[in-house]
C-alpha positions in Angstrom: -144.4 157.8 26.2 -146.8 159.6 28.5 -147.3 156.4 30.5 -143.6 155.9 30.9 -143.1 159.5 31.9 -145.9 159.1 34.5 -144.4 155.9 36.0 -140.9 157.3 36.2 -142.2 160.6 37.7 -144.2 158.8 40.4 -141.4 156.3 41.3 -138.7 159.0 41.5 -141.0 161.3 43.4 -141.7 158.5 45.9 -138.0 157.9 46.3 -137.3 161.6 46.9 -140.3 161.7 49.4 -138.8 158.8 51.4 -135.4 160.6 51.7 -137.1 163.9 52.6 -139.2 162.1 55.2 -136.1 160.5 56.7 -134.4 163.9 57.0 -137.4 165.5 58.6 -137.8 162.7 61.1 -134.1 163.0 62.0 -134.4 166.7 62.4 -137.3 166.4 64.9 -135.7 163.5 66.7 -138.6 161.2 66.0 -138.8 157.7 67.5 -137.5 155.4 64.8 -139.0 152.4 66.5 -142.4 153.4 65.1 -143.3 151.1 62.2 -143.7 153.9 59.7 -140.4 155.5 60.6 -138.7 152.1 60.5 -140.1 151.6 57.0 -138.7 154.9 55.8 -135.3 154.1 57.3 -135.3 150.6 55.7 -136.3 152.0 52.3 -133.5 154.6 52.3 -130.7 152.7 54.0 -129.3 151.5 50.6 -128.0 155.0 49.8 -127.6 156.7 53.2 -125.5 154.0 54.9 -122.7 154.0 52.2 -122.8 157.8 52.2 -122.3 157.8 56.0 -118.9 156.1 55.5 -117.5 159.1 53.6 -119.6 162.0 54.9 -119.4 162.6 58.7 -122.3 164.4 60.4 -122.1 168.1 61.1 -123.3 168.6 64.6 -126.8 167.1 64.7 -127.2 167.3 60.9 -126.8 164.0 59.1 -125.0 165.1 55.9 -125.4 161.7 54.3 -129.1 162.1 54.4 -128.9 165.6 53.0 -126.7 164.4 50.1 -129.1 161.5 49.5 -132.1 164.0 49.3 -130.2 166.2 46.9 -129.2 163.2 44.8 -132.7 161.8 44.6 -134.2 165.2 43.7 -131.5 165.8 41.0 -132.1 162.4 39.5 -135.9 163.0 39.5 -135.6 166.4 37.9 -133.0 165.3 35.3 -135.0 162.2 34.4 -138.2 164.3 33.9 -136.3 166.9 31.8 -134.7 164.1 29.7 -138.1 162.3 29.2 -139.8 165.5 28.1 -137.2 166.0 25.3 -135.6 169.1 26.8 -132.0 169.2 27.9 -130.8 170.0 31.4 -130.4 173.6 30.4 -128.7 176.2 32.7 -127.2 174.4 35.8 -128.0 177.4 38.0 -131.7 177.3 36.9 -131.7 173.6 37.4 -130.3 173.9 40.9 -132.8 176.6 41.8 -135.6 174.4 40.5 -134.5 171.5 42.5 -134.3 173.6 45.7 -137.7 175.1 45.1 -139.2 171.6 44.4 -137.7 170.3 47.7 -139.0 173.2 49.7 -142.5 172.7 48.1 -142.3 169.0 49.0 -141.4 169.7 52.6 -144.3 172.2 52.9 -146.7 169.7 51.4 -145.5 167.0 53.7 -146.2 169.3 56.7 -149.6 170.2 55.3 -150.7 166.6 54.9 -149.1 165.7 58.3 -151.1 168.5 60.0 -154.3 167.3 58.4 -153.7 163.7 59.4 -152.7 164.9 62.9 -155.9 166.9 63.2 -158.0 164.1 62.0 -156.4 161.5 64.3 -156.5 163.8 67.3 -160.2 164.7 66.6 -161.6 161.3 65.6 -159.5 158.9 67.7 -158.3 161.0 70.6 -156.4 159.0 73.0 -156.3 155.9 70.8 -153.1 154.3 69.6 -152.4 153.6 66.0 -149.0 153.3 64.3 -147.9 156.7 63.1 -150.0 158.9 65.5 -147.0 159.4 67.8 -144.9 160.0 64.8 -147.3 162.7 63.5 -147.2 164.4 66.9 -143.4 164.3 66.9 -143.4 165.9 63.5 -146.1 168.5 64.0 -145.9 169.6 67.6 -142.6 171.5 67.4 -144.1 173.7 64.8 -147.4 174.0 66.5 -145.8 174.9 69.9 -144.0 177.9 68.3 -147.4 179.2 67.0 -149.1 178.6 70.4 -146.5 180.8 72.0 -147.6 183.7 69.8 -151.3 182.8 69.5 -152.5 180.9 72.5 -155.6 178.7 72.4 -158.9 180.5 72.9 -160.7 178.6 75.7 -160.6 174.9 74.7 -160.1 175.6 71.0 -156.6 175.6 69.6 -156.3 177.4 66.3 -152.5 176.8 65.8 -153.1 174.1 63.1 -155.3 176.5 61.2 -152.7 179.3 61.3 -149.8 177.0 60.4 -151.9 175.6 57.5 -152.7 179.0 56.2 -149.1 180.0 56.4 -148.0 176.8 54.6 -150.6 177.4 51.8 -149.4 181.1 51.5 -145.8 179.9 51.2 -146.8 177.3 48.5 -148.5 180.1 46.5 -145.4 182.3 46.8 -143.2 179.4 45.5 -145.2 179.1 42.3 
């Protein structure tokens, strides 16, 4: 039973991750011609495209993708609660748990993206690899906001460090 629970947890977590990545990439206006972004779009089109037929966007926000994220997160949480033997419990607590899990997932995505962005910019500065531009499009809007408050010292930019510390502190607060 533990192996089944593990497999279901990983598969539904990956599905939720794909929808969250699609939403984040849409919010930062990423280039969807990048191979990694294209893979995310192709992996999530099966739910987002039918939802777009009934849910119009609100301004620049793609409501179909938001609903897809919420559906995937709800299915993941409900399946894990069902496999653990517990019921769904209080709907308010369930909804709060889903929202907290999604916030934690977004924070972890940014933490990993910042680490990868730092590694690629340090090790292979100026080189091209699929996903490097995508990481820049995802991370730079956040880093630029921090650079306005805390400018680089000489040639050293500490914005990634400060953002990472802030994300880790937020993750601790969410626990």
